[in-house]
N, C-alpha and C positions, 0 to 999 in steps of 0.2 A: 274803579280800584283795577289792578292787575290781575289778570287769572292764573293759575296755577301754570298752565301751560306758558302763558309769556314770562313768568319769571324764570321758569326753567330755561327756555329759549334764549332769553337776554343774557343768563348768568354763563350758559354753555358757550355762545357766541363771544363772551366777554373774555372766556378763558381759551378761546379757540381749539374747542375741541370738536372734532368731527362725529356725527352720529355712530359712524362706524368703530370708533373706538370707545364710544360710551356702551354698544351694544356687546362689545368683546368683555368688557370688565363687569357690566350689571348682569349681563346675562338676559337682558331685556331685547326681544326681536326690533330690528330697525323701523319696521312697520308701525310697531305698538309704540314707540319713542315719538315717530312722527304724528301719530294720533293724540298722542300725551300733549305734545308741543301746541297743535292745533285747537286742544279742547275738545277733540271730537270723539265724545264718550261712546259714541253708536258703533264704532269701530273697536271698542275696547272690550274686555271682559267685566264681569259684575264688580261693583264698587270695592268690594272686600280686595279682588287682586289689584285693583287701580290704586288703592290705598299703599299696597305694598310696593308698586312700581314707583309710586310717587315719593315714598320714604327710601328706596333704594337709589333712584336718580339724585334725590336732593342732598342725601347723604354723601354721594360721591361728589358733587358739585360744592361740598361744603355748606348748605344752607341750612337753615333752621326746618327741621323736618316737622316738628309738631306745628309751626306756623303754618307751612304748607297744607299739611292735612286738615287744620282748622278752615283755611281758605277753599279747600276742596268741599268739606262737609257743607260750608256756607253756600257754596253754589249749587249743591242739591237742594238745601234747605230754601233756597229762595226760588225754586223751581226753574232754573235756568236750564236743568239737565234732567227733567221728571223722566221717570221709568216708561219704557214704551208699553202701551196698551194694545192687546190685540184688538182688532175691528170687530170680532164677533161678540165682545164684551159691551161695546159701545150702545148696543140696543138690546138689552137683555130680555124684552118681552117678545122679539121676533126669533131667538134661538130655539132650537129644538130641545125636547127634555133630555137630560143626559142619562144614558143606560150603563150600567155597569156591567160589564161582561167579561168571561175568563180571560179573553185574548187583552182587553184593556188592563185587566188586574195585572197579567204576566209583563206586558211592555211596561207598565208603570214600575214595577219590580227590578226589570232590566235597566231602566233608566236610572233608577235610584242607585243601584249597584255600581253603574258606570260611573255616576256622580260621586260617589263614596271613594271609588277607585282614583279617580283623577285628583280628587281633592286629597286624598292620601300621598299620591305621587307628588303633588305641588308642596306638600308640608314638608317632607323628605328633599324635596330639591331646595327649597328655601333654607332648611335646616343644614345641608350639606355645603351650599355655596355663601350663605350667609353669615354675619358674625351672630353670635348668642346674644340673647337678651340679657342685660344683668341691670338690678337696680338695688342702690344701697340705701336702706331708709334711714339707718342709725350708723353710726352718729353722723350729726350734720358736719359740714366742712367748716373748718376754723372754730372748733368746739373748744371751750374752755372748761377742762375738767379739773376737779377738787380732789379727786380719788385716783390711785393708781391702776385701775383696771376699769374698763370700759366693755359693753356687749356692742359687737357688729351684728347688724340685722339687714336682712336683705332677700332677693329672690332671683332666680334665673330660669332658663330652660331645664326641666327636670333630668334631660338626657346629658346636661353639661357637668363638668367637673370645676368645682370652685377651690381657689387656693387663698389665703390672706396672709400677706407678708412671706409667701413661698412655702406655705404649710397648708396642705389638703385639707379641706374639712368636708363633711358631711352634708349632702342634700336630700331633704325629704320627696315624697312622690309628686309632691306639688310644686316643688323648686324652691321651696324657702331654705333658708339656712341661718344659723346664731353661732357665735362663737366669741368668747371673753377673750380680750387682749390685755395684756400688761403694759403700761405705759412707764417707759423707762427714762426717757429725756424730757427735758422742758418742751421739745417741737419734737411730736412724734408723726411719722408718716404711714399711714395705714394704707396697703395696696392689695385690693380686692382684684382677682382675675377669673374670668368664667371662661372654659376651653370646651370646644364641641370634640368630638371623636377624631374628626378629619384635620384637627389642628387649629381652627380659628378660633380667636379669643378676643375678650371685649374685657378691657381695664378701667378701674374705676380707683381714684386716689382720694383719700382724706386727710387733712392735716388736724391733728389734736394737740392741743397746747395743755401741758400739765401746771397748774397754779397751785403750790403748796401754802 
């Protein structure tokens, strides 16, 4: 079965996209794109970030990102890309007893703060350059309704604004939202849009049939 890297590379070459153009659009550095296409995970950041790269790259190419992520997770679960283990842990009987010193405590705290800082920067970067997450759980598409009002339920990023049929609605602290919509026609289109502060948006439409 083809790997994630092979699928991405074949689709890119099929559509004649150079890596330089992919870099400009996805904001993923070209050396990371090359490592991704070669399945060279040793040159890539931790799996959480790699999953984000795969999602952005696959979305640009018009691929099924959920399928790509499933293949990626399977590659790791099958042990094709096991996490690297430091040599000092391969023979625990030979290692020296660990001693906790003030210097080690300070160093650990500094490293943790640095990791939190860069994690925050990465989250903000993804929020600014990417489209917001949006999920509509109710109603399902092409629902046959027998009453003239239904409830729209879903969730998005807490920082995003949500509108339903051009009417802005509230979003709670966890990103969930709900709104009752009146059905006026036999065929009703419900348009839900989530928009970030910098104008990036994601749209989902649902068609609901009113059967009286």
